[in-house]
N, C-alpha and C positions, 0 to 999 in steps of 0.2 A: 640124812638130811642131805639134800642137794647142796653144794654150794657152789655158786658162780660168781667168780671174780670180775670185778668190773676196773679197768684201768686205764691210764690216757695221761699224757705231758700236761705239763701246766697250760691252762686255757682251754684245753679241750672239750670241755664242758661236762665233765664227770656227773656234777651234782646234777646239773639238768636231766643227765639221762638217768640218773639215780633216781628222780621224784618223780621220772616218768615210769619208771618199775614200780616205784611206791604207789601208784596212781591204779594199776592193775591189780594190787592186794599182794605185792610183793614187799615182806619186809627188807630193809637194807641197813645195812650196817657200815659206818663210815667210820673206818680206823684212825685215820687223823683226829677225828675231833673225841674218839673214844681215847687217843693215846693223851691229848690234851688235858681230859676230865681228870685221867688216871696221873697225871703229871702235878695234878692239884690237890685230888681228893687222897692220893696214898699215900700214908703215912711212911711206908716201907719206901714206895720209889722217891718222896720227896727226900730222906734220907740219905740216898744212895748217889742223888743227883748233886746234893751239897758236897757229900765225900768228894766227887769227882770234880765238879766246877766251883766250889768255895762256897761260902758262907752268903754270896751275893745272888747267888744263884736263884733265890726269890725275894719278893718284896713282900709287903704286906698283903697286897690284892693278889701275890701268886706269882704264877714262875715268871723270873727275869728273861723273858725274849730277846730282848735288844742285846745283853748281857751275855748270853749262851749263843747267840747266835754270831756274834762277833768274835769270841773264842772258837768256835766252829770252823768258821770262815779262814781263820788263821793257820788252824793248825784241823786238816780233814780227821785226823786219827779220834779227834774227841766225837765226831758225829758216830764212828763205828760205838764206840763206848757206850755213847747215850742209847743208840738204838739196843746195845746189846742188855740194856738196863729195861727199858720199853718196850720194847716187842716182845719177848716171853707175858708179859703181864695183862698185853692187849690179846696176846693169841689164849692166855686162861680165859680172860672175859668175854670173849668173841666165842668161845666154846659153851658156856657157862648161857650165853645170849643164844646161840641156837637151840638147845636142849628147852628152852620157852617158847620158839617159835611154833606156828601149827599152818604152816603153808607147804606147796608143794615143792619151793626150793626158795631158798635167801640168797641177797647178793651181797658180797664185800667187796664194799669199795677202798683201794689203796691205790695212791698215788704211784709208789715204785713197788708193784708188785713183784714183776721178774727180777727185777735187781736183788730184791730180800729173798728172791727162790720161793715166793709165797704162793706163785702159781702152781707150784707140786702138790697144794692143800687144796685144789679146786678141782671139781669135774669138769667145769667150762671157762672157760676164759673170755671176757668181751673185751675190744680195745675201742676206746672212743678216740676219732683221729679228727685235725679239723687242719686246711694249711698253716703254716707258720704267721703269715702276716697275720691272720685271722687271730689265732690264739694271742699273738702280742699284742694286737687293739684290745680285747677284752682283758686283758691281765692289767694292762695301762689303766682301763677305765675303772676296775674292778678293787685293786689297791694301790692305785695313785703311786705306783713308783717308777724305776728308771728302766729304760731299755737294757742298761746293763747289767743290771740284777736279775731281769726276767732269762736274758741270755745265759747266765752263770747258772742259773736254776735247770736251765732247757737243756745246757751241757752234763749237767751231773745226771740227768735224766737218759734211757735207752731212747733211738730212735724210734719214730712212729714205725718207719720200715721194718726195724727190728721186732718189735712187739707184734705187729699184725701178722708175720709169719708164724707165731708162735700161737695166736689166739684164732677161737673155734668160733668167733663172732666178731664183727668192726661196725661200728657205726662211726659213718660221715657226718660229722656235726655243723653243719652250715646253717642248714635252712631247717626251722623248727619242728613246720610240720612236717616235712621229709625224715627228720629225726624221730619224731613219735612212730611213725609207720614203720620203720625199721626197728625201734622198741617192741613195737606189738608182732614183728613179723617174728624176732628173736625169742618173745616169751611163747609165741604158740610153738615153735618149734621145739623149744625144751619141755613144753608142757608135753608135746609128742612122744619126744622121745622118754619121757620118764614111765609113760605107759608101755613102753614095751620091757 
């Protein structure tokens, strides 16, 4: 199965682009969504996260995100430890998911694909980009958060320029119709490459 990584910084519009690929019949695996599901559904992951963060890591309704976010914010080493627990489980889950798909290729959407070295497991990588001001505006509208928090997230991610140089395809996501046209072109090019 051909695996196409889809990445982009916060507010770039990865989810919008992923939906467009889905609309042309390509299955999309959204790693962040699946990671969250595993953190709440896997008893093994739960146990390991409780050992890492303490009993307050979970509330009755699931993962105690504000509590964990606060710990990570104050000590970055916890993020690496948490990722070491969650990422291998997500990778296993993805491999099992791929085996169930019957399409020409699949999309794996990962926010920090390059940062985690996940690009090495992909046949192609698509980066979604947009000007910083537009990204900021989108996230402010979507998450009701602060500019400072968005800046902090952006500073933890690679720059668009760095990602673009390592990507096979780039989607400039500012005007929806134009984005759709770019997605269709990339889709057709991947299909052409698979025929050889």
